[in-house]
N, C-alpha and C positions, 0 to 999 in steps of 0.2 A: 503494500502499497505507500503511495505517494502521493503523500497531502490527504486528503478529500477520494484520490483516483484510486482503483484497485486494478491492478495490472495482473494478467496470468500468465504466468512461467508455463511455457508447452514443453521446455525438456532443459536438461545443464546439460554441458560436457565439461573434460577437464583438456585445459588446451595450456603446456607449459605449466604445468603444476600450479594452474590457478582455477577454480572453478566458477564456470560463463555460463551465467543465466539467459537462454535462448527465449524472447516476447514476442506476443505480434506488432504490438506496436511501440513506439517509446513516448513514456510519461509525458506529459503536456508540461510541468516546471518538474526538471529535474534536478535542478537545485535543492528542493525542498526533503526533507527527511527522509529517510527510505523505511518500511517494516517490513523484513521477509517473515510468511508463516507458512507452517509445513501442513497442506488439509491431511490431517490426523488419520481420519479415516483410509484417504485413496493410500498412505505411508504403509498404513498396518495392512490392508489388502495384497498394497504390492511386495511387502516383506513378506508375508504367507505365500503368495507364488514364488518367490524368488528362495524362499528356502527350501519351498517344497520341490526346484531343482535339483537341489543337492540331494535331499534324501532318494528323488527317484534315479539321479546319478548315479550311487552308489545302491541301489535297487536292480538297476538292469544291469551292472559289472556281476552283481551275486548272480543272477536270472542264467544270460547268456554269456559272461566269460569277461575276462579282464580286455579283451583285446574294444571293448568298449568307452569309446574316448567324445566328451561332447566338441560339437562341430558348432557352435553356435545356438544361441538363446537369445529369446524375446521374453516380457517382463512385464504387466501389468494389473493392475486392481483387478480387471476381469478375466484374465487368465494366465500359460506359463506356455510357452513355444520353446522345445528342446528338442534339437539336433543330436543326432549322435554315429557312430559309426557299428556299422553290422552288416552284414550279407545277404539278409533275409527278410524278407513281411513276418511281423511278429502273431504269431499265434494268439488266439482267444486264452490258451493256457496261458502261455508267458505273461501275455498283458494284464491278468486275474493275479497271478505269481507279483508283478511288480507293486500294483495298487494293494494287495494284502499285505506284502511289506514296513510300503511308507503306511499306510494305515495304522500296522502294529506300531512302529516308530510314535507316530504321531498319539500313537493310544500311552505310550510310554511317557508323553510329556517329557523328553529330556530337555535338559536345560543349555542352552547355548554357550559354548566356552571360546571366548572371544580372545584371541591374542594379537597387540599389534606389537609394531615396530620388532617383528623376526627377523635374523640373520634368515636367508632365502636358504642359505644352508643347512640350515638349523632345521627349516620348517623341511626341508625335503626329507632329511632325517627322519621327522615323523611322519612322512607318508601322506604329506597332503600333496594333492593332486591340482596340477595348475590346469586353467580353463582357457580354453580355444577361444585366441582373440588379444587374451591378458598381456598388458606388457608391467614386467615388473621390475622392479631396483633393488641395491642390496637387502632391503629390509623391507619385508611384507608383514599382512596382514592373515591369518590364520583363524578358518570359521570350523569347529569343529562341533560334530552330532553326534557324540560318541564315539571314542578313539577309536575304538572296531567296527566302525559302520563307515563315517565320513568326516574326512579331513580335508579341506580344499581349502587352497589361496583365493580369496575373493574380499572385494570393497564393496559390494555391496548391503542392502540393508536387508536386516535377518529378524525374522520372532526370538523374545526372550528364551520360548521353551517351546517344542513341536508338536505339543496341543494347543495352541491359538489356531494351528492349520484347522482343528475340525474335521474336516475330511477333504480325502483328496482322489479327485473320478478321473480317468482318462476319458477325453469325449472321443478323437481321433488319433489313428496313427497308419501314415503313411510314406511315402520315396518323395525323396527330394534332391537328387542323384545318384549315383553308383555308387553303391557302396555306403549309402547316407540315410538314415530311416529319420521322420520327427513326429513326435509325441507332443500333441495337444492336451491339456488336461484342465481342470477346475479346483480349487480350493473354498474353503470357510461360505460367504454367504453364496458364491457362484454353484459350488456344489448342493447349499442348502437344496437352493432354489432347480438345482437339474434335479433331484431326486423328487421332490415335489409335483414336478411337471411329470416324471416320469409316475410316480404312483397315482395322479389326478388321472393320465392316459390307462396307465391301467384297469382304474375305476369304473372309465367310463365305456372300456372296452367288457369289464363286468357287467354292467348293467346293462348294456344290448346283447350280450348271453345270455341274461335274467340271471346272473349271481353264482353261476354253475362252481361247485366246489372245487371242482378238477377242469382250471382253464386251460390247461395245456391240451386235455385231451377232447376238451369240447370244441375247442379249435381245431386240433387237427379233425377228428368227426365234421368240422362245419368243411374243411378244405375237402375230404374223401367227397363228400354230399354235393359240392361243387359242380367236382371232376367228373361224378358219374353225372351229373345235370348235362356238361358240357360234352358229353359223348350222347347221351341220350340228343342234344338239341342237336350236334353235329348229325348224329344220323339219320333225324326226321329233314334235317334241310336236305340231305343228300338224296333221301327218296324225293322231296320235293323237286330236287330240281331233275332228278329222274322222270318226273312225272313230267317236266317242262318241256323238257326234250322231247319227248317221246309225242308231244301235241305238237310241237317246232317241227319236228320231222315232216307231219301229215301235212302241214303247210306250204311245203319247199314247191314249187314251182318253175316247169321246166320251159325255161324262156332261148329259141336261137343254141341252144350247147349249154346254156348255162341254166345252171338249176339254181335257182333263185329263191332268196328268203330275207321278208322284213318283217319283223312281227316286233311287238312295244308289250314289254312287260313289267311285274315289281318281283325285286329280290330282296335277299336280306344284307346280304354281303358283297361290299364288290368282287371281291376275289373270284365268288360264285360267274361273276359277267365271263372272267378268260376262259375257266374253267368247259361253262357251257359248251361257247363258241368251237375250241376245240377239239372237244368230246363231236360237234355237229359236222366239221370238220373231217373227222375220222370216218363217218358215217355214210357221208354223201361225197361222190365226187361230184369234178366241177360245179362246187359249189363257189355261189356269194351270196353271204348272208349278210342284212344288217342286224344286228340287237339293237333294242333301242330299249333301258330298261332306269325304272327309278329307284334306286337304294337308297331308303332310309328318306327318303322326299326330293334326292338328287338325283337330274337326271344327268345316265349316261350313256355312251356310241360305244360302239365296237365293229367292226365290220374285219371280216374275215376271207380270205378269196385261196381259192385253192392254187396249188404254184403252178398246176399249166394253164391255168386263167390267167396268171399274173405273166409267164413267159409268151405265149402264145397271142393277146390281147391286149397285151401290155395295160393291164390296172396294176391302181397301185393305194390302197388300201390308205394310207398315209397321208397324202394326198386330198381323197377323198372324203376321212372324215375332220379335216379341217374345214371344207368346205359344208358339210354337215353340222357340224359343230355350232356353227353361226347363229343355226334355228334355235339352240336351246344355252342361247348368248356365252360361249365359250368355245375353245379350243381345245386342240391334242395333236398328236403324232405315233407316228410311227413305222412300221416297215411294210415292203410292200403290199403282205400275204398278212400280214395283221395290227391295227392302229387302235386306238381309243382316242376319246375323249371326255372331258367333264364338262357343266356347266351352270349358271345360276336359274335357267328357265326350263319346267318340267313342261309347260303348256306346249313348248314346243318340240316334244317330243312324237307327235303327230305328222308335224310339216316337214320332220328331217326325213322318214319314213317316204314319204310323198316323191320328196327332192331324191331320195334314193332310186326311187323308180327311174324318175325322170333322166336324172347322169347315167342308169343302165342301159 
């Protein structure tokens, strides 16, 4: 605070042994007395996440092996991000083990052991781990949470005891580079909110399923029922498609060496139009078919032509479907023997059929 004006400090950096405060704007009256105030809540939450990186680093080395080394990190009051060397994606079991170890150390409420101005060689003899990207002088600060667990060189802010973290929860694990993995995690208030959200989600699911005693079994039964219904629906769709194909085959007309078909109908799924077109071509020689379908309220056109007609008469389904697509306020394309078009105006399908007859 400068006079009556409050200036937010966005970041701090160390340059030539000086701490520099990065602000968004300069005070209107820089000559006035300045009072620097720490946001206590933000600092405490940041300290929780920072201390959690130390505990997680030690846990990762315990679960994955001594090859794990920090490759970068980011800490704020909301979350922590930790990059480390490892050759494979962590399994669910490995992540659970890391979480369990960190939360165990939190419950033990291990007091912070902070040693200042320790000769760096002495710190190394203590087994202190140097963090990636840090520059160390002849004297260092050593942060210890149990000498048998976590001893690191660090200049960051920390909790007085691990119990202040409350809860540690991993929220994601991913790859950032070859041989480098990233874990994002939360502690304290954020972890508590996360658990509440997950519990509320479970409550809603239980309520939708009428509060079953065994939620997992209930969901499995529901998925099995869904799969069975999907198979039954697919069987019905196939049966209806075959019935439609039979009706269309009866409407094929012979016109000067061409078996012509132009019909309008409805289909429940777009992929059925392609299936129907190729099944008709397999049944009818010299086929020139224009299929006009309304699929869930949207107009679709498909043109399929026998290969010999394409070769002998020069028919091109791709060119024809572009012309017919104008009638349904759409467009499309494809190959000379098969092409499709979609549009916006289903009322134009009858006109597309009439135009197809004229073109033929």
